[in-house]
C-alpha positions in Angstrom: -6.8 8.2 1.3 -7.9 4.8 2.4 -7.8 1.3 1.0 -11.3 0.2 -0.1 -13.0 -2.6 1.8 -12.6 -6.1 0.5 -8.8 -6.6 1.1 -6.7 -8.3 3.7 -2.9 -8.7 4.0 -1.2 -11.9 4.5 2.4 -13.0 4.9 3.4 -16.2 3.0 6.9 -17.2 3.8 8.9 -14.0 3.7 6.6 -12.2 1.2 3.6 -9.9 2.0 0.5 -9.9 -0.1 -2.7 -7.9 -0.4 -5.5 -10.3 -1.0 -8.9 -9.4 -2.4 -11.8 -11.4 -1.0 -14.4 -9.5 -3.0 -14.9 -10.7 -6.6 -16.3 -7.2 -7.4 -13.0 -5.5 -6.3 -10.8 -3.9 -9.0 -8.6 -7.0 -9.1 -11.3 -9.6 -8.6 -10.3 -12.4 -6.3 -6.6 -11.7 -6.9 -3.4 -11.0 -4.9 -0.8 -8.2 -5.1 2.7 -9.0 -4.0 4.0 -6.2 -1.7 7.6 -5.2 -1.1 8.5 -4.2 2.5 8.0 -0.5 1.7 4.8 -1.2 -0.2 3.4 -3.2 2.7 4.3 -0.4 5.1 2.4 2.1 2.8 -0.5 -0.3 2.5 -0.9 -0.6 6.2 -0.9 3.2 6.6 -3.5 3.5 3.9 -5.7 1.1 5.7 -5.8 3.7 8.5 -6.7 6.5 6.1 -3.4 8.5 6.2 -2.1 11.1 3.9 1.0 10.9 1.7 2.7 13.4 4.0 1.9 11.3 7.1 3.2 8.2 5.3 6.4 10.1 4.4 6.9 11.2 8.0 6.6 7.6 9.3 8.7 6.1 6.5 11.6 8.5 7.3 11.6 7.1 10.8 11.5 3.5 9.7 13.5 3.3 6.4 17.1 4.3 5.8 16.5 6.2 2.5 16.6 9.8 1.3 13.4 11.8 1.5 13.3 12.3 -2.2 13.4 8.6 -2.9 10.7 7.9 -0.3 8.5 10.6 -1.6 8.9 9.2 -5.2 8.1 5.7 -4.1 5.1 6.7 -2.1 3.7 8.7 -5.0 4.3 5.9 -7.5 2.7 3.2 -5.3 -0.3 5.4 -4.3 -0.7 6.4 -8.0 -0.8 2.7 -9.0 -3.3 1.8 -6.3 -5.5 4.8 -7.4 -5.2 3.8 -11.0 -6.4 0.3 -10.1 -9.3 1.7 -8.0 -8.1 0.2 -4.8 -8.0 3.5 -2.7 -10.8 6.0 -2.2 
């Protein structure tokens, strides 16, 4: 899986955002507010990683149970897929 072209990430204050700079993107010229874990997942998806690779990395970086991480990854990737942001 990989984030489609036309997005950049920016930090404004303490908050991370995914910003579309392509009016033809699924969210137009909009922004998506990203939590710390969502930003981590987004960055990994920019590199074209699998959910299992994301899970492995998150287990090293976040203090949470594997089941919770797996559920969060699946939910976020599902939403991005639903919006047409990942290919």
